[in-house]
C-alpha positions, 0 to 999 in steps of 0.5 A: 253706509254711503260708501258701502252703497256706492261700492255695491253700485260700482260692483253691479255696474262692473259686473253688468259691463263684464256680462255684456262683453261675454258671448251671449250665444243667442240670436233672434230672427223675425219672419214677417208677412208684410201685407203692404209689400206682400213679401215675407221679410226675414231679419236675423239679429246676432250679437256682434260679439258672438259674430266676432268670435264665430268668424274667427272660428269659421273663416280663420283668425284674421277674419274681422267682422267689424272692419272687413266688408269681405268678412261681413259678406262671408258671415251674411252668406253663412247665415243664409245657408243655415236658415230655410223655410218650406211651405206646408207641402214641404217645398223650399221657399227661396229667400233672396238676399237683401243685405246686412249691416252692423248696427251698434251691438248687433249684426243684422242679416236680411232676406225676403221673398214674395208670399206664396198664394196659399200657405197654411204653414211653414217649416223653419230651420235655423242652425246658424252658429249651432254648428260652432256652439251647441249651446247657441239658442236661435229664436224665430218669431213669425209675425203677420199671420195671426198671433205671433208664433215663436219657435226656439232652436236649442238643444237637439231642435233643428226644425220647427213646424208652424201652422196658420189658422 
């Protein structure tokens, strides 16, 4: 019995390690209305394993997001081109690049802008990696303007509107 339980535990551990090695095809972004800085701070978190596969598809088989600052910069720019915010009047909100980093299992992209004076809502578009993998799911959390609002970009959803009360 002891060997059976140990064997089952070993199988579960191996399967969970294998699952972590596969692409997740999911990203999480946060749009934070920071009252201290009066900025809108945007952070995007991609699984590094997904980003590794993506850069080879986008930039060629020699792209290396782990060891190449050039590839990291290209992926950073790619993400910034595929994420946008518009105010409730439909006007673009220009996001400035802040930077990027590799942190453990994740690749982070950071952007920011000053909060517009009057803002009753946002339109969000997040298509990063969805042009490569239709099954990619991008989740965006909007924080700092009342309750946290979450929008998920999957399937045919390309744009989401959020109203603030």
